[in-house]
N, C-alpha and C positions, 0 to 999 in steps of 0.2 A: 463697577462691572465693565469688563472688556467688551467692546463693540467690534463684531466681526461680520463679514459677509458670509453667505452660505458656503462658498467655495473655500474661504479661509477656515470655516468651522470644520469642514471635511478634513483638511490637513491638520488642524490643531487637535481634533478628536483622535486621529490616528497617532499623533505624537503622544497625546495624553494616555492613550491605550498602551503605549510602549512598542508600537510597531517600528521596526528598524529596516525592513525591506518591503518595497512595494513593486509588484511586477505588473507592467501595464503597457498600453499603447494609446497615444492621444488621438483625439478626433473632435469634431465640432462641438458635441454636446458636453464635453468635459474640459474644454480649453480654459475655462475659468479656474477649474481645480488645478490644472497644470501650471497656470500662471501663478497661482498661490504657492505651489510647490517651488516654483522658480524664485519667488520673492524671498522665501525663508523657510527652510525645512531641514530637520536633522535626519530625515528619512532617506535611505538610499533607494532611488528609483531605478529599476532595471527595465530598459526599453527592449522589448522582445521583438520578434519579426512576425509573430502570428499570435492571436489572442489565445487559442487553444493551448499553446506552449506556455503562456503566462500563467494559466490556471495549473498546468502540470508542474511548473516551477514552484509555485506557491504550495502545491501539494507535496512535492519532494522536500521543500523547506519544513512543512508541517510534520511530515512523517519522521524526519531525521531529528527533530527537536522536541516535538510535543506541543510546540506553540501553534497559534493560528496563523495560517498563510493568508496574505492580502493581495487583491487583485484590483486594478483600476482600468476600465475600458469604456469606450464610447457607446453610443446607442446603436440600434439596428444591427448591421453585420458584425460590429465589434462585440456586442452582447451575445448574439447568436453563435459566434465562433467559440464562445466559452462553454457552450452546453455540454459537449463531450467531456471536458475537463471537470465540469461540475458533477456530472453523472458518475464519472470515475471516483471522485472524492465521496459522493453520496453512498455508493455501493460499498466502499471500504471504511465508512465512518471516519472521515478525515475532516478536521476543523478548518474551514476556509470562510473568509468574508470577501464577496465579490461586490465591488462598487461599480455600477453601470450607469452611464449617462442616459438621459431620456429627453425627448423633445419637450418644449415648454408645456406646462400644464394645460394651457388654453388650446393646445393643438392635439393633445392625447385623444386618440380615437378618430382623428381626421386623415389618417394615412399620410402624415407629413413625411418629408424627406428623412430617411434613416430612422423611421419609427417602427418599432416592433413592441409587442406586449411582453416585455421581459419577465414580468411577474407571472403571467399566464404560461409562457413557454417553459420557464424553469420550475414551475410548481411541482411537477412529479418527481424532480430530482434535487430538491432542496429541503433542508430541515425547516426553514421559515423564510419569509421574505418581507421586505418593507418598501413602500413607496412613499417618499417624503414629499409632501405637497406644500410645506412651508419650511423656510430656512430654520426656524426655531425648533423644528422637529429633529434636525440632523444629529445633534450631539447624543440625544437619548436613543435614537434609532441605532446609531453606530455602537453605542455601549451595549444595547440589548443584543445586537447582532453578534458581537464578540462573546457575550455571555452564553447565548444560545448555542453558538458554534462549538464552544469548548466544553460545555457542561453535559451531564447525562451521556447519552450516546452521541458522540461528536458527529458533526456534519457541516455541509456548506450552507451559508446564509447569503441571500442577495439583498443589497440595498440599492434601489433604483432612485436616481437623482435627476429630476427634470432640470432643463437648462435655466429656466427663470428663477428656480429656487436657489441657484448658485450666484446670482447677479452680484458682481463686485461693487456696484454703486449703492446697494442697499445693505445697511449694517444693523445688526441685532445683538442684544445681550447674549454673551457666550457663557455657558456653564456646562461643564462635563460632569455627569453624575459619578459619584464614588461607587455607587452600587445600584443595582436595579432589582425590582421585585415583580415577578410575573405571576398573577393569581392562578392562571391555568397551566403554569409550567413549574413543576417543582420535583426534579428527579430524585428518586429514592436512593440514598447511599448505603445505609445500614440494612443488612438482611434481617429477616424474621428469626428471632432467637430460637423458637421452637423448631422451625425448619432446619436451622443450622445444626442444632443438636441432633436431629434425626439423621441429617447427612453425615455427621461425624460418626455416629453409631453405625450407620450402614457401611461407611468406608472401613471401619475397624472390623466389622463382621465379614467383609468380602474376602474370598479366597483367590479370586482372579480379577483384581481391580485394574483400571487403567485411567490415567489422567489425560484428558484431551483438551488442549489449550489453543485458543484462537487469539485474533487480533485485539479483542477487548482487554486481555491481560496486559498488552503493550500500551494501549491507550490509558490504562489505569496506573501505569508505572508499577506493576505488581510482580515483576520478574523475581525479585528477592523472596517474596512470599510464596510464589509458585515453587521455587527451588526448595525453600524451607519445609513446606508441606510434603513435597515429593520425597525428600530425604528422610523426613520423620517417619513415613510409613513405607519407605523403599519402593515407591510406585514406579512402574514403567510409564514414561511420558512420551506422548506424541503430540505434534502440533499441526495446525493447518498451514496452508501456504502463507496466510497473513500472520500467523503466530510464530514464524520461525525467529529464533532469537529470544523468545519469552523464556525459554529454558535452554541452557547452553548446548549447542549441537555437539559439543565434544564430551558431554557428561556421560558416564557409563550407563545411567538410567535412561538416556534418550534413545528411542527406538526408531527415530526418523519421522518424516512427514507422513501423513495418512491420506487416503482418498484415491482419486482417480489415477494419479501417478505416484501414490505413496509407496513406501517400501513394503516388501512382502511381510516383514515381521510386524510392522505397525498395523497393517490391515488384518493380519491373522490374529494379532492380540486383541484388536477391537472386536472382531467377530466372535471370538471365543470367551470374551470377558463375562464376568457375572455382575460387574459394577462399572459404570462409566461416570467419572467426575468431569463434567464439561465446564470449562472455565473460560467465559468470554468468547465462545464460539456459537455459531448459529445453525449448525447441522445443514449446511447448504448442499446442493445436489452434487457438487464436485467431491464431497466427503462421503455421503451416504450411499451413492449408487441407488439401487432399488430400495426405497424406504420400507416396503412390505417385507424385505428380507433383512432389514438392518438389525444387527446384533441381537438376535432373538432371545438370548438368555440374560441379558443385562438389565439390572436396575439403573435407571438414569437420573443422576443429579445434575441440574443445570443452574449455573450461576451466571446471570446476565443483568445489566443495568436496564435493558429494554424489555419491558414485560411482554411486548408484542412478539418477541422472538422466542419466547418460551412456549413450547408445545405447538409451534407453528407448523413444523414438518414432522418431528418425531415426538411422540407422547412421552412426557417427562413424569417420572415418579415423585421426585422431590424437587419442586421448583424453588429457587431463591432469587428474588429480585433485589439487586443492589449493586454497588460498585465493587468490582473484583478485589481491589486492594482491601476495602473495608470488610468484605465478607470473609476473605481468607484470614484476616486477622482474627475476626470473630470465631472462625472455625478452629483455628489453632488454640484459642483460648478455651473453647468448649472441649476440645480433645484433652488438654492439660487439666482442666477443672474436673472432668469426669473420669480421668484415668483410662481413657479409651486406648486400646492397643490392638494390633492385628495379630493373626495367627502366623508366626514366623515360619513354621514348617510348611504350611500351605503356600505361603508366599515364595519359599524357596523352590518348591515344586513348580510353581507358576513361572518363575524366572528360568528354571531348567528348560521348560517347554519354549519359552520365548528365545532363549539362547539357541535351541535347536533350529528354530526358524531363522535366526540370524545366520546360522551356518550355511544357509542357502546362498549367502552373498549376492543378493539380488542386484546390486549395483556394479557387479563386475562386468567387464567388456573386453572384447578382443582388440588389442592394439595392432596397428599396422606400421610397417616400415616405410610405407610410401604415401599414406594419407593420414592427415591429422584427424583424430576423433574429437567430436564436440565435448565429450566427457573430459578428455585430456586437456582441453583448453581451460575448463573451469578448475580442474585439479592444479594446473600450473599457475592459474591466477591466484588460487588460495595459497600456494607455496610462495609465490613472489611477493604477495602482500601480507604474508604471515598471518592471514585470517583476520586482519584488522581493518579492512577497507569498508567503506560505505559502498554497497553494490545495488545500483538501480538496474532494473531490467525492462526490456520491452516484453512483448507477449508472443508465445510460440514455443517451439521445442527448446530454444536457447534459455527461456525462462525456467522450464522444468529442469534442465540440465544444471542451471545455476542453483536452483532450490535444493537439488539432491546432492550435488557434489561440492558445495561450499558450506561447510559447517559453521553456522552463525553463532558466535559465542555470546553476543549481546543483542538486546533489543534495538530496534531503529537502524541496524546495519543494512537490513534488507528492505528495499524500496521497489515495490511492484504493484501493478494493477491487478488485483485479485478478482473482485466481483464483476467488473465490467469487461475486463480483458482488453484493454485499450492499446492497440499498436500505435506507436508514436509517443508513448508515454516516457520511455527510458531516458532519452537524451535530455529533454527539459527537466525531468524529475531529478536526474543527476546534477544538473546545474543548480537547481534549487537547494539540493543538499550541500553543494560546494559553497554557495553563498552563505548558507547557515553555519557551515563548519570550514572556514577558510584555510585552516592548517591541516585538514584531514586529507587522506588519500580516498578519492571518490572515482568510481568507474561505472560505466554503463555497459552492461552486457546486452547486445542487440543482434539483430539479423539483417540480412541484405534487404528484406522486405520492410521491417519495422523502421529501420533507421531512416528511410527515405521519406517517412511521413511527417517528420518535423525537422528535416535536415537543415532547413534554413537558419536554425538557431545556432549553427556553427558561426554565423556572423555575429550573433550576440556574444558568444564565447570569446571571439577575438576582441570585441569592443571592451569587454569588462575583464579580460585576462583570466578566464575561467580555465584552470588547468586540469580538467577531467581527462580520464583515459577511456577511450571508446573501444570495446572489445567486440568487434563485429564478427559473428560466426557465420560465415558466408557459405551457404550450400546451394546457391543459385536457384532457390525455390522458396515458396511459402511452406516451410518445413512441416508444420503440424497439419496443414491442409493436405499436403502431399502424403503424409503418413496415414491419414484417415482414408484418403482415396485409395491407397494401396491396400489397407486393411479391410475396408468396407464397400469399396465401389469397384472391385475387380481390377485394380491398377489403372483405372481410367483417370488420368491426371488432367482433368479439365481446368485449364487456366491457372495452374499452380506453379509453373515454371517461370522464373524471371529471365526471359529470353534476351533482354538488353539491359545490362547493368553498366553503370558508370565505372571508370577507374577511380575507386575510392581514394587511393593514395593521391592521385592528381587533384581530385575534388577537395580533399582536406587541404592540400597545399594551396589551391586556389583561394580558399577561405583564410589562408595565412597560418595554418597549422602544420604539424608534422604527421606524415603519413608513412606507415610501415606495412608492407605486404609479407605474409608468411604462408607457405604451402608445404614446407618440408618439416615433418615431425621432429627431426634432429635439430632444427633451428628455433623451435617454438620457445623454449625456455629463455634462451639468450636474447631473442627479439623482445620478449615481454619484459625481461629485466632491463633492457635498454629503454623501453617505453616508459617504465615507472621511474627510471633514473633521471628522466627529464622532468624536473619538479615544477617548472614555471610555465609550461606550455601544454596545450591540449595535444594529445597524440591519438591518431585514429589508426587502430590496428585492424587491417583487413585480413582475416584469417580464413583461408580456404580449407574447408573440412569435407569429410566423406559425405556426399549428398544422399547416400542411401541409409544413413544411420537413423534408427528409431529410438523414441523415448520409451524405456521400460523400467519398472513394471507399468502396466496399464490395466485398470479394471475392465472386466467384460461387461458391456452395456446390459442394463436390466438385471445384472446378477447381484449376488450378496457382496459384502465388502471384501471377503477373501477369495473371490473368483477373479483371477487376473491372468493376463498375458505376461509371461516372464521373459520372452524373447519372441523372435519372428515365428519360431516353431514350437515353443513350449508354453502351455498354459496349465494352471492349477486344476 
């Protein structure tokens, strides 16, 4: 039996788990672990400049690969700096393991230097947490952490490691479990056969069906099955912000994203449907608008691995608890075994109506000869990258423009903070995706407000040669805040203008990168082609856009799904 210290156990357990990237920042309570990393490790450690960015990087790594992202930070402020990143991952069901240092076990509760109750602070935003009080507990705790993070509805798990438990002078037998079994945790994968048959029959009988797909379909790697079922019944398909890419954005049956800034045709289709097949989505408030007015004529089928999400906000008629991939396989089998088929004439009439709504061309906009429009930036990005880039975004108007104007053909291309809406997410998340996919084209769509929240990571990019492309849509304001103030607060723009911005080109150059400024619409495409032609360096594109452009469509607050603003002057 190999004898290792607690610190060595941490490193060896991560290696045995298959971890290849570790995002972190050293400090007193984890120096023994860092020393063990220095001694011998196959893991690539990425030294960040702020712990929040470490978690966002691990998050971007996880979203782009489906693997568990891993973080190592010290106690106290190092651990508390992670909370926003942990909450971001928790809201979007992203698998992470966060290893945090802690003061020695004898000092816990004594208000020791750099002590915080990481287990207590993180409890509302983690799937589970562990406090290892003995070195011998470390391997099993880490194995359980990775299992819990990745299984069922994924999420972040914290492992708190007191300083004395890592002591390099004390050695113990090391054994990494091949598997773990948790009596109180056993996620259901297969759905109830009776419910699945009911759902298949209801789907076949529907005359105005719609398939509503969320991030759960991506987490389950079920994109092929989503497409197969949609094509089998010629279903219109809409996705949430988190579900973009689960069904090809270029597919003729895709009717766009739904919800608060969803397309006219997606929201109209949902509202007028007689059956909703919800696949790995949770009916959050950014989708439903006023729940009392939500899709009044629809029978609701809901497939989700998390039983607590079913009928949480919208009453479900046919609930199916299980993993999306397994349940869709079962549903296709039930359809074939029972010879279920839908009414082709009724469906043709339904598509005729949907196509009339599509004719509204809700994403059209007025171009300008003198000002770049933000929509134009995303369309150009799509053209230059041929739709093949990983696109990470921050939060705000630019996020919605990216979601609406970049058709994602594949899952895991679109990396954004959906549930928590975390400004500062985009840059480090793009970095995480680039570390995970070193040969891929990765870009960050951001704004002049968001990008400054973790801009220090430009230093990390230089150290590790991370060649991401930053597309900063600069409107000199907090764009979404300003839009709301214009629409709902009589144009009183209280503290939403960025009155003193840096020269982003010079700032990028100061960090050792390439900066490009663009303000002329005629130069946009050539400038972007130039940026993406530079393969081995980070390029920061500071793109000045029309500061008065709004994101439309936009649901009318407290209305039904199909009640929307379509422009500054037109509403349904």
